[in-house]
DRENTI-470065 format. One record per residue (C-alpha): residue in one letter; residue number from 1; x, y, z. Coordinates in pm, 1 decimal, decimal comma, padded with zeros to 6 digits, always signed. Last residue first. Layout:
atom aa: A i: NUM X: X Y: Y Z: Z
...
//
This chain:
atom aa: S i: 101 X: +00026,0 Y: -09464,7 Z: +02920,5
atom aa: P i: 100 X: +00483,4 Y: -09520,4 Z: +02831,3
atom aa: C i: 99 X: +00649,7 Y: -09189,7 Z: +02904,9
atom aa: N i: 98 X: +00849,9 Y: -08933,6 Z: +02630,9
atom aa: E i: 97 X: +00665,0 Y: -08670,1 Z: +02795,0
atom aa: S i: 96 X: +00529,7 Y: -08703,4 Z: +03217,3
atom aa: I i: 95 X: +00870,3 Y: -08635,5 Z: +03374,8
atom aa: L i: 94 X: +00962,7 Y: -08627,2 Z: +03756,7
atom aa: Q i: 93 X: +01280,0 Y: -08521,6 Z: +03819,0
atom aa: L i: 92 X: +01565,4 Y: -08603,4 Z: +04083,9
atom aa: Q i: 91 X: +01918,0 Y: -08449,7 Z: +04118,5
atom aa: L i: 90 X: +02202,1 Y: -08623,9 Z: +04266,9
atom aa: R i: 89 X: +02574,9 Y: -08500,2 Z: +04360,2
atom aa: A i: 88 X: +02823,2 Y: -08738,9 Z: +04201,6
atom aa: Q i: 87 X: +03009,8 Y: -08970,9 Z: +04510,0
atom aa: T i: 86 X: +02968,9 Y: -09298,0 Z: +04348,7
atom aa: R i: 85 X: +02877,8 Y: -09595,8 Z: +04473,9
atom aa: A i: 84 X: +02640,3 Y: -09645,6 Z: +04738,1
atom aa: S i: 83 X: +02511,9 Y: -09320,4 Z: +04647,6
atom aa: L i: 82 X: +02437,2 Y: -09447,0 Z: +04304,8
atom aa: E i: 81 X: +02282,6 Y: -09855,7 Z: +04469,0
atom aa: T i: 80 X: +02037,4 Y: -09619,1 Z: +04676,5
atom aa: Q i: 79 X: +01935,9 Y: -09394,9 Z: +04405,3
atom aa: L i: 78 X: +01830,9 Y: -09634,0 Z: +04226,9
atom aa: Q i: 77 X: +01661,2 Y: -09870,1 Z: +04398,7
atom aa: I i: 76 X: +01466,0 Y: -09559,7 Z: +04543,2
atom aa: T i: 75 X: +01392,0 Y: -09510,9 Z: +04214,1
atom aa: R i: 74 X: +01219,3 Y: -09818,6 Z: +04114,0
atom aa: I i: 73 X: +01053,9 Y: -09812,1 Z: +04468,6
atom aa: P i: 72 X: +00872,4 Y: -09488,1 Z: +04373,5
atom aa: P i: 71 X: +00669,8 Y: -09744,0 Z: +04102,6
atom aa: V i: 70 X: +00697,4 Y: -09553,2 Z: +03775,6
atom aa: S i: 69 X: +00424,5 Y: -09377,1 Z: +03727,7
atom aa: R i: 68 X: +00515,0 Y: -09038,5 Z: +03738,5
atom aa: C i: 67 X: +00844,2 Y: -09058,0 Z: +03475,9
atom aa: A i: 66 X: +01150,7 Y: -09085,9 Z: +03639,1
atom aa: Q i: 65 X: +01415,9 Y: -08845,4 Z: +03552,0
atom aa: I i: 64 X: +01757,6 Y: -08892,2 Z: +03747,7
atom aa: V i: 63 X: +01985,0 Y: -08632,6 Z: +03731,0
atom aa: V i: 62 X: +02357,1 Y: -08710,1 Z: +03804,5
atom aa: V i: 61 X: +02584,4 Y: -08463,5 Z: +03804,0
atom aa: A i: 60 X: +02964,2 Y: -08473,4 Z: +03901,1
atom aa: P i: 59 X: +03011,1 Y: -08768,7 Z: +03616,8
atom aa: K i: 58 X: +03203,7 Y: -09041,8 Z: +03575,3
atom aa: L i: 57 X: +03098,3 Y: -09112,5 Z: +03214,8
atom aa: R i: 56 X: +03187,1 Y: -09532,7 Z: +03349,3
atom aa: L i: 55 X: +03055,7 Y: -09524,1 Z: +03722,1
atom aa: V i: 54 X: +02695,1 Y: -09388,6 Z: +03511,7
atom aa: E i: 53 X: +02746,8 Y: -09710,4 Z: +03290,4
atom aa: D i: 52 X: +02741,6 Y: -09907,4 Z: +03572,8
atom aa: V i: 51 X: +02476,2 Y: -09715,5 Z: +03747,2
atom aa: A i: 50 X: +02249,8 Y: -09836,5 Z: +03419,6
atom aa: P i: 49 X: +02446,5 Y: -10199,3 Z: +03461,4
atom aa: T i: 48 X: +02311,7 Y: -10207,4 Z: +03858,7
atom aa: A i: 47 X: +02016,8 Y: -10063,6 Z: +03784,3
atom aa: I i: 46 X: +01749,5 Y: -10386,2 Z: +03690,0
atom aa: D i: 45 X: +01557,7 Y: -10354,5 Z: +03368,7
atom aa: S i: 44 X: +01770,9 Y: -10235,9 Z: +03146,3
atom aa: R i: 43 X: +01843,0 Y: -10010,0 Z: +02847,7
atom aa: V i: 42 X: +02192,1 Y: -09861,0 Z: +02756,1
atom aa: R i: 41 X: +02167,1 Y: -09665,8 Z: +02478,1
atom aa: G i: 40 X: +02219,8 Y: -09387,8 Z: +02680,1
atom aa: V i: 39 X: +02124,1 Y: -09425,4 Z: +03054,3
atom aa: Q i: 38 X: +01770,6 Y: -09561,2 Z: +03009,8
atom aa: Y i: 37 X: +01676,0 Y: -09822,9 Z: +03335,1
atom aa: E i: 36 X: +01356,9 Y: -10038,8 Z: +03266,2
atom aa: S i: 35 X: +00961,7 Y: -10182,2 Z: +03308,5
atom aa: P i: 34 X: +00815,3 Y: -09857,1 Z: +03509,7
atom aa: F i: 33 X: +01013,2 Y: -09554,4 Z: +03354,4
atom aa: V i: 32 X: +01367,8 Y: -09402,7 Z: +03426,9
atom aa: Q i: 31 X: +01554,9 Y: -09200,9 Z: +03244,8
atom aa: I i: 30 X: +01911,1 Y: -09171,7 Z: +03374,6
atom aa: E i: 29 X: +02107,2 Y: -08842,6 Z: +03272,7
atom aa: V i: 28 X: +02433,9 Y: -08803,1 Z: +03291,5
atom aa: R i: 27 X: +02627,8 Y: -08517,8 Z: +03380,0
atom aa: R i: 26 X: +03022,4 Y: -08332,5 Z: +03386,2
atom aa: E i: 25 X: +03036,1 Y: -07994,1 Z: +03490,7
atom aa: A i: 24 X: +03243,4 Y: -07743,0 Z: +03362,2
atom aa: C i: 23 X: +03580,0 Y: -07733,4 Z: +03316,0
atom aa: A i: 22 X: +03669,0 Y: -08017,6 Z: +03087,6
atom aa: P i: 21 X: +03424,0 Y: -07780,8 Z: +02811,1
atom aa: L i: 20 X: +03663,8 Y: -07594,5 Z: +02783,1
atom aa: F i: 19 X: +03636,7 Y: -07265,7 Z: +02906,2
atom aa: C i: 18 X: +03870,8 Y: -07322,9 Z: +03192,2
atom aa: T i: 17 X: +04113,1 Y: -07387,3 Z: +02911,3
atom aa: L i: 16 X: +04120,7 Y: -07036,4 Z: +02838,8
atom aa: L i: 15 X: +04239,9 Y: -06895,7 Z: +03200,5
atom aa: L i: 14 X: +04547,6 Y: -07116,8 Z: +03261,6
atom aa: F i: 13 X: +04615,9 Y: -07019,2 Z: +02873,0
atom aa: L i: 12 X: +04669,4 Y: -06647,4 Z: +03013,3
atom aa: P i: 11 X: +04784,6 Y: -06729,8 Z: +03348,9
atom aa: A i: 10 X: +05043,7 Y: -06918,2 Z: +03132,3
atom aa: L i: 9 X: +05122,7 Y: -06672,6 Z: +02900,6
atom aa: R i: 8 X: +05286,2 Y: -06385,9 Z: +03095,1
atom aa: R i: 7 X: +05525,5 Y: -06644,7 Z: +03231,3
atom aa: T i: 6 X: +05578,2 Y: -06797,0 Z: +02869,8
atom aa: T i: 5 X: +05664,5 Y: -06438,1 Z: +02693,3
atom aa: L i: 4 X: +05914,6 Y: -06376,1 Z: +03002,9
atom aa: E i: 3 X: +06102,0 Y: -06757,4 Z: +02957,1
atom aa: P i: 2 X: +06175,7 Y: -06655,2 Z: +02611,6
atom aa: M i: 1 X: +06429,5 Y: -06339,9 Z: +02774,2
//
């Protein structure tokens, strides 16, 4: 009889676990400023440490938030390194707030 109960509850358990944060797409944001990259608490003037932090977090989506004043080559360098090292989907957002003038 306990086996029947387990069989009935298994689909319910599976359904409930998909509502936990683990089922949601993991998303990481990278801020690109004119003189540095920032991912969470990691700040660096070169892209590699920021990319290393992204890889450690294993996201499904990486959102690159670049200030409009950032030279395009900085964003391209970051995108190139991310594309080479992760399969995460990349998104770009150009931002104006919280950017140095």
